N, C-alpha and C positions, 0 to 999 in steps of 0.2 A: 547858696546858703553860707552863712558865716562859719568859720572854723571852730568857734567856741562851742558849737553844738555837738561836736564829736564826743566830748566828755559827758554829754547829757543823754546820748542815744544808745539804744540796744536793739536787738532783734524783736520785732513785735509779735513774732510767732512763739518763740521759746524763751525769750528774755536773755539770750546768750550775748556774749561780747561780739563786737564786729571787727572784721579786718577791713581797713580802708586802703584802697589803691587810688590815690589822687592823681588824676591825669592832667588836669588843668586848673590853675588857680589865678586869681587876680587879687594881689595883696592878701588880705585875710579872708577872701571869699572863695569858696570852692565852686568851680563852674562845672567840672566834669569829674566823676569818680565812679569806680566800681566798688561795691560793698558786699562782703560775704560774711555770713554768720559762722563763727568758729564752732558753734555747738550743733546746729541743725543743717548747716550749709546752704540755707536759703540766700538768694541773691537780691540785692537792692541796688540803687544807683543814684547819682546826681546827674541830671541832664539840664543843660542851659541854666544852671544855677539853682534848680529846683530839686530838693531832696525827695525821692520817690520811695516810700515805705509802705506801699499797698501790699497786703498779705497775699499768699499764693492763690487763694480761692477767688481773688478779685481779678478782673480782666485788665491787668496793668498796661499791656501794650496797646490794647484798644483805647483805654482811657487817655494814654499819652498822644495817640494819633488823632484824637477827637479835637479837631482844631476849631470847630464852629459850634455855636449853641444850637439847641433844637429850633429856636426861632430863625436863625440864619439858614439852617437846612430847609425848613419849611418855605421860607421866602425864596430861596434859590430854586426850589421846585415849582414855585408859584410866582413868577416874576411880575405878573400883572397886579398882584396884591402888594408886592414890595413897591412897585411904582406908585401905587395909590397912597401907600403909607409914607413914602419919602417925598412925593411931589405935591401932595395936597398942602396948601398954605398952612403953616403951623397953627395959627389961631383958629383954623377951621376943623382941626382934629380935636377929639375929646381927650381928656387927660390920660386914659389908658393908651390910646394910640400915640399920644405924645411920648409917653414912657417907652413904648416899643420903638419909636423912631430913635430915641436917645440910645437905646441898647444897640441898635444897628450902627449909629454914628460912633459909638465907643468901640465896637468890634472893628470898625474901619480905621481906628486910630485917630478919629477927629474928636479929641478929648475936650477941647474948649467948647465946641458946639454941643457935644453930648451933655456936658455939665449944665450948660444954660437950659437945655431942653428938659433934662432931669429935674432941675429946680422948678421950672414952670409946671411940669406935670405933678410934682410932689405937692406943690402949693394947692392944687385942686383935687388931688386924689384923696387927701386926708383932711379930716375936720380940724379946725383950729385947736380943739382940745387935744386931739391926737398929737399934733405937731408940738404943742406946748409941753405935754407930758414927756414926749420922747426927748425933746431938747433938754428938759430938766434932768432926765436920767443921764444923758451924756455929760452935762455940766457937773453933776454930782460925782460921776465916775472919774472925771478928770481931776476934781478936787481930791477925791479919795486916793488917787495915784500920785499926787503932787510931790510927796516925799519919798516915793519909791525910786530906787536906783537899780533894781534888778531887771533883767530882761523880761519883757511881757510876752507871754504866749497867748495869741488870740485864737480861740477855738471856733471852728466852723465859720471862717471869715467871710465866705461868700464874696460879694463885691468889694469887701475891705473897707466899708464906710467908716467903721469905728477905728480901724487901724490907721486910716489916712488922717483922721482927726487927731489921734494920739501922736502920729509922726510930726504933725505941724506944731506940737507943743513940747514934746519930750525928746530927750537925746539918747536914751538907752536903747539897746537893740529891741526890735519888735518882730515877732515871728508870726507870719500869717499862715494858717493851716486850712486845708480843705480836702475833701475826698477827691475832687476833680483837678488834675493837673491843668486842664484847659482854663479853668477859672483862675488858677494861680498865675498862669502865663499872661492872662489879660490884666490881672492886678500888677504884674511885673512891668508890663508896657506902660500902664497908666502912671505908676509911681515913678518910673524913670522919666517920663515926660514932664512930670511936675517937680523933678529934682528931689524926690523923697525916698529914693531907693537905697541910699548909702547905709542906713542902719537896719535894713530889712533882710529877713530870711524867709524862705518859702518851703513848706513841707506838705507833701501829700500823703495822707494816711486815713484809715478808718478809725474814727474816734473811739470805737469800742475795743480796738486793739492798737494802741498807740506805740510809737517807737521810743518812748521816754523811759529812762531808768526810774526805779523806785525813788519817790520824793525828790526828783530832779528839778521841779518847777517851784519857784517862789511865788509867782503871780501869774494867774491865768484869767483872761476875760472872755466874754462872749456877748454878742450883740443880737438879742432876739434869736439866738441860734438853737437853744435847747429843743423847741418843738419840731425843728426841721431834721432832727437826727432820727434815722430809721432804727427800729428795734432797740430802744434805749434801756432795756431792762438791766443790762450790766454796765451802763455808761458811768453812773456815779461811783460804782465800785472801782472801775478803771481810773477815773479821775482822782479818787481818793488815794490810789496807789502812787500816782505820779506827782501829786501836788503836796508840797511841804508847807505852803503858806496859805494864800488867799485865792479863792475862786469867786470872781465878781461877774454876775450875769445880769445884764439889762433884760428885764422881763415884763410881760403884762399877763393879766389873768382875767378870764371870764367868770361871771357869777354862775354858780351851779344851779341857781333857780331861774336862770334865763333860759326858758324851756327850749326854744327853737335852736339857738346856738349850742346850748349844752347837750342836747340830744345828738346833734351832728358830731360834736366833739367826741362824745362817748362812742358813738357808732364807728367813728373813724379811728378809734383807739389813740386819741391825742390827749387824753385827759391827764396823763402823768405830769405834763408841763404847762397845761393851759388852765388848770384850776389851782388856786393857791394852796388849798388844803392838801391835795394829792401831791403837789410838788414838795411841800414841806415834809410830808410823810415819807416820800421817796428819799429825800436827803437824810432824814433821821435814820431810816432803816439801813442806809448805806454807811452809817457811822460818822456823819458830818455834824458839826455844830453850825447852825445856820440862823441868820437874821434877815428880816426884810427891812431895807433902808430906803428912805426918801419916798415913802408911799404916797401916791397921788391917785385921783379918780378923774376920768375924763370920758366924754361922750365920743363914740365912734360910729361911723356909718359904713355900709358896704361900699367898696370901691366900685366905680362905674365900669361897666363892661365895654370892651372894645367894639367899635362899630365896623371895623375893617376885618378883624381876625375872629369872626364868627362868635362874638359874645364872650371871648376870653377875658378873664378878670386878672388883675395883678395879684390880688389876695383872695383866697377862698372864703376866709372869715373876716368880718362877721357876716352872717346871712341876713340879719336884721339889725336895725339901730339898737345900740346897747351902750353900757358903760364898762370901761376896762379899769382894772386896778393895775397901776404901774409901780415898779420898784426896782431897786438893785438887790438881787439875792447875794448876800455876803456869806460865804461858807468857808469854814476852816477845818 
């Protein structure tokens, strides 16, 4: 993580100031550090360049040692399935299995091969409308950020798709964040491979208890990340505490009258961020001023199930063909 973040960070448990014992640096990048809260004495660290601010109730050591994804673990226990997934001619695999092959290639560090297979799978997994609407939101967000000179904090970065796009266009620092250090280490390897790591910092934390000081962030983004956050009841209150400027969230929404999909969403308690009405109500109740920008409508179909991994799907939703409302949620 870059050294400039020290002034932005505090204890995510009690909001106390932090003592930093920096053990190894590379120019302005902190590679190894021990961190201690002056107020509650909780300990955090920087390992291999990744800031670890997971709070005490979370299994921090277990998460750090988790080197492989659930897919990799499953395939290591079932080598015959992995062989079928990796040795079947690529064009004989359906799009879901192409996607899973790409994941394995990426975890093995074969980034160029992985990207080619990801692109092939993506072109078949999602409808033309889905791809058009998604790309339009990416382009809109890039234009929205074109005059920004502040560091960009990307929330729930996952595979870092949005961050990688922004890194190829902008020069300011970009901070990738995720609950999983393993995911961040994979991003680190990929971004180093592509020569995009210089302006990157990586932070692991629970988004409901972030390590940022009050109003420390001028710009935060997220790419379809809001529905993936567990227990989001206090999320927007926490984000309102730490953001002094704009929160820009690429999002899509289901129609509440779409019976089959809407019923599943409600039963799964995902309605806070998958229906536009409830999303806006949630933002307003948390004290935000919010707008929907670049609204679009596009048809989407269920993603095909894997033929090799027992019917596993890339995306749970939609259950049936429907139309999604796409936009950038712009909150201040």
